[in-house]
N, C-alpha and C positions, 0 to 999 in steps of 0.2 A: 503491499500501498504505500501511495505515497504520501508526503506532507503535502499542507498550503504551500510551504512554499520555496516547493520544487514544483509550480504548476505553473504549466506554461505561463506566460506575461500574453495580454490580449493587444496588438499587432496595432498602432496608431495609424489612427490617417494621416501620409502626409499634407497639409497643409504648403504649399507654393509659395513662399517671399510674396508679398505685392511689390515689384518695380517699380519704377520712377513716373511709368508713364502707365500706370494704375494708378497711384498715388497723388498724380497731374488730374486725373478724369474724377475722380473720385472727392476733390476739393474742388477743381468748379463744376463737376452739381451738383454742391454744395449751393454753391453761388444761385446757380440757378434754377435753385428749387429756392431761393430765398428771394429772389426776383421772382417767383410766379407767386408770394405775395404781392411783394412792393415793387414792378419794376422798374420806376423813376427814378429806383437808389443807382448814383451817379458815384459811390466811391465803392458800392461793391459790382456794378459795372464795370467799371476800372480794373479792378482786377480781375475780372471773368478775365482784360482783355487782356491782361498778364499773363492769367492763366494756360489761358490760348496759345500766347506768342509762346513761350517757353515749350508749353506741348508740342509744337507746331516743328520745332525745332528737334526735341525729343523722337516724334517722330521721321525728322527726317531721316535722322541717323540708320532708325531698320531700314531703310529702302522698301518698305512695303507700298506703294503705289495707291493701294484702296484706300488703309490708313490716311494718308497724302492729303491723297481729295478730298474724304471726309472732316482733316483738321482743316481744312481751306474752305468748305464750308462754313464750319463752327465758329469761324473768326468773322466768314461775311455776314453771316446770323445774327453774333452777339453786333454788331453794327447796325442792326437793322431798329425800329422804331421801338420802346421797348415799348411788349404786353406781354400775356400771358401767356400764349401761343407761342411771340416767339422765345419765352423761361422755358416753353416745355417740349417745343426744335429742340434749345442746348442742353432740357434737362437729356430725352431718348439719343440726337450724339452720340454722347460725352460716354452715355451707357454700352451703347454700340460702340464705339470707339475702345470704352474699358474689354469689352465681350474683345476683341480684335486685339490687341495687347495680348489678352496671354493667350489667346489659341495661336498667337507666335509664340508664344513659350514653351507651349508644348509640340509643339509642332503640328497641328492639326491646319498653319493656314499658313 
């Protein structure tokens, strides 16, 4: 009979650490969520523009054309007139970009 200390340990699921792209997407999404509630907040819009510029630079390093196209579209969307619809487009785009970044790390994309 085996003792409790000799029983096999459960295998832990390995969650990959978020990379810089995923962190930038998450921060941008938080800004876009805030802008959905208060579309005209200039300081948050400026922060989002900075994040998107940094994000576009990071995406350029990956060499992924789909991600680059999406990053450019997000910068254009951020320059549109403030509205809840604009914030929703930004949220969706940042979610998609984050998923593409995760897929590229896993080798699926």
